[in-house]
Every structure is written in structure tokens, then in C-alpha cells.
C-alpha positions as CSV (number, residue, x, y, z in Angstrom):
1,M,-96.0,136.3,-71.9
2,P,-99.9,136.8,-72.0
3,P,-101.8,137.9,-69.0
4,L,-104.0,134.9,-68.8
5,T,-100.7,132.4,-68.9
6,R,-99.3,134.8,-65.9
7,L,-102.7,134.2,-64.2
8,F,-102.7,130.5,-64.5
9,I,-99.1,130.3,-63.4
10,K,-99.4,132.5,-60.7
11,T,-102.6,130.8,-59.4
12,G,-100.9,127.6,-59.7
13,F,-98.3,128.7,-57.6
14,V,-100.9,129.6,-55.0
15,H,-102.2,126.3,-55.2
16,F,-98.9,124.7,-54.8
17,A,-98.0,126.4,-51.7
18,V,-101.5,125.6,-50.1
19,S,-100.9,122.1,-51.3
20,L,-97.6,122.1,-49.3
21,I,-99.2,123.5,-46.1
22,V,-101.9,120.7,-46.1
23,G,-99.3,118.1,-47.0
24,A,-97.4,119.1,-44.0
25,L,-100.3,118.7,-41.8
26,L,-101.1,115.5,-43.2
27,L,-97.5,114.3,-42.6
28,L,-97.8,115.8,-38.9
29,N,-101.4,114.0,-38.3
30,G,-99.7,110.9,-37.4
31,P,-97.1,111.4,-34.9
32,L,-98.8,114.7,-33.4
33,D,-102.6,113.1,-33.5
34,L,-104.0,116.3,-34.7
35,P,-107.7,117.1,-35.0
36,R,-109.8,114.9,-37.0
37,W,-110.6,117.4,-39.7
38,V,-106.9,117.3,-40.8
39,S,-107.2,113.7,-42.2
40,A,-110.3,114.8,-44.1
41,L,-107.9,117.0,-46.0
42,R,-106.2,114.2,-48.0
43,P,-108.5,114.4,-51.3
44,V,-108.0,118.2,-51.1
45,Y,-104.2,118.0,-51.0
46,Y,-104.4,115.8,-54.3
47,H,-106.7,118.0,-56.0
48,L,-104.6,121.2,-55.0
49,L,-101.5,119.5,-56.0
50,M,-102.4,117.9,-59.4
51,V,-105.6,120.1,-60.6
52,G,-104.4,123.5,-58.9
53,W,-100.7,123.2,-59.6
54,V,-99.7,120.8,-62.4
55,T,-102.8,121.4,-64.6
56,Q,-103.0,125.1,-64.1
57,L,-99.2,125.4,-64.9
58,I,-99.6,123.1,-68.1
59,F,-102.8,125.0,-69.3
60,G,-101.2,128.4,-68.8
61,V,-97.8,127.1,-70.8
62,I,-100.0,125.8,-73.4
63,F,-102.1,129.0,-73.9
64,W,-98.6,130.9,-74.5
65,M,-96.4,128.4,-76.3
66,F,-98.6,126.4,-78.6
67,P,-98.6,127.6,-82.2
68,K,-100.3,130.6,-83.4
69,Q,-104.0,129.7,-84.5
70,T,-104.6,132.6,-87.0
71,R,-103.1,136.2,-87.5
72,E,-106.5,137.6,-86.0
73,Q,-106.7,135.2,-83.1
74,P,-103.2,134.1,-82.2
75,R,-104.3,132.2,-79.1
76,G,-107.5,131.1,-80.6
77,N,-110.8,131.7,-78.7
78,E,-109.5,133.7,-75.7
79,R,-113.0,133.9,-74.1
80,L,-113.0,130.1,-74.0
81,A,-109.6,130.1,-72.5
82,W,-110.8,132.5,-69.7
83,F,-113.9,130.3,-69.1
84,T,-111.4,127.6,-68.6
85,Y,-109.6,129.7,-66.1
86,Y,-112.8,130.6,-63.9
87,T,-114.4,127.3,-64.0
88,L,-111.6,125.4,-63.2
89,N,-110.7,127.6,-60.0
90,A,-114.5,127.6,-59.0
91,G,-114.5,123.9,-59.0
92,L,-111.4,123.9,-56.8
93,L,-112.6,126.3,-54.5
94,L,-115.8,124.3,-54.0
95,R,-113.9,121.1,-53.7
96,F,-111.5,122.7,-51.0
97,L,-114.6,124.0,-49.1
98,F,-116.7,121.0,-49.1
99,E,-114.6,118.0,-49.5
100,P,-113.7,117.8,-45.8
101,W,-116.9,118.7,-44.7
102,Q,-118.5,116.0,-46.7
103,A,-115.9,113.4,-45.2
104,L,-116.7,114.5,-41.6
105,A,-120.3,115.0,-41.8
106,P,-122.0,113.7,-44.9
107,N,-124.8,115.8,-46.2
108,T,-127.0,117.1,-49.1
109,V,-125.4,120.6,-49.4
110,A,-121.7,119.4,-49.4
111,A,-122.9,116.3,-51.8
112,W,-124.6,118.8,-54.2
113,A,-121.6,121.3,-54.1
114,L,-119.0,118.5,-54.7
115,G,-121.1,117.6,-57.6
116,A,-120.9,121.2,-58.8
117,A,-117.1,121.2,-58.3
118,A,-116.9,118.3,-60.5
119,L,-118.9,119.7,-63.2
120,L,-117.2,122.8,-63.1
121,Q,-113.8,121.1,-63.4
122,V,-115.1,118.9,-66.4
123,A,-116.2,122.0,-68.1
124,A,-113.0,123.7,-67.8
125,G,-111.2,120.4,-69.3
126,W,-113.6,120.6,-72.3
127,S,-113.4,124.2,-72.8
128,F,-109.5,123.9,-72.5
129,I,-109.7,121.2,-75.3
130,G,-112.0,123.5,-77.3
131,A,-109.7,126.6,-77.0
132,S,-106.8,124.6,-77.6
133,W,-107.4,122.1,-80.3
134,A,-107.1,124.0,-83.2
135,R,-103.7,125.2,-82.4
136,V,-102.3,121.6,-82.6
137,K,-101.2,121.5,-86.2
138,G,-98.3,120.5,-88.5
139,K,-96.1,123.0,-90.2
């Protein structure tokens, strides 16, 4: 298993574990009337679960299992794949930090940070396509 695949999958496990904790807090919020910031975590929960866990798992497995591109570059442009990893996780981190802040106290800093998070995640998606496209081929 390539190092980048292991990193995608292990990072995905971390996001999954954090999303389980956040999800439990959201479930307990109703009966326990937890602080207001807990309900502001709902978008964070969905991003951690779907982008942090599911998307990273998919990206890691595709990087590992898709057909070889060439003998010289079996996994295609690995620098682009690493760029995907870093931009995806930087976007998730910004979203994790600033989404609740923007929900509780809307402000320009949080709005710009969320805009940057979205751009990073979009860049990760496009770079993933760029890194993987040539590996989708017939026999």
C-alpha cells in the first residue's frame, strides 16, 4: 500500500472518529440542553463524515487500486495527489474551526476563512480528477 494511500485512509479514520464524537454531542444536545455552540457543529459533522471520512477513503483506495498509468509513473502525478491530500485537509481544518464561529457570531474573518475552505476543497477535487483521470482506461 503506498504511503499516500495509508495517509489518506488513516486521516479518514481520524475524521470518522471526530465525526462520531460530534454526532454524539448533537444527539445529546436535545435531551441534555448542551451549550449553544454544540448545535453550531451540525455542518462540521457532515463535512467530517462525508469529506473527511468517505471522500478520503475513496481517494486513498483509488490512488492505490486504479490501473497503472505508465511504468515510469504507475500512480500518475504523485505531486498532484499530494496536493490533493493537503488542500482537502486544509479546507476541512478551516471549516472545522470557522463554521461554528460563523454560525454563532457571523463576522468577516470567519466568512473569508470559510470561503478559503471551500476553495481549498474545490481545488482538492479538481486536482484529484487531474491526478486520476488518465488511470481510467480500458484494457
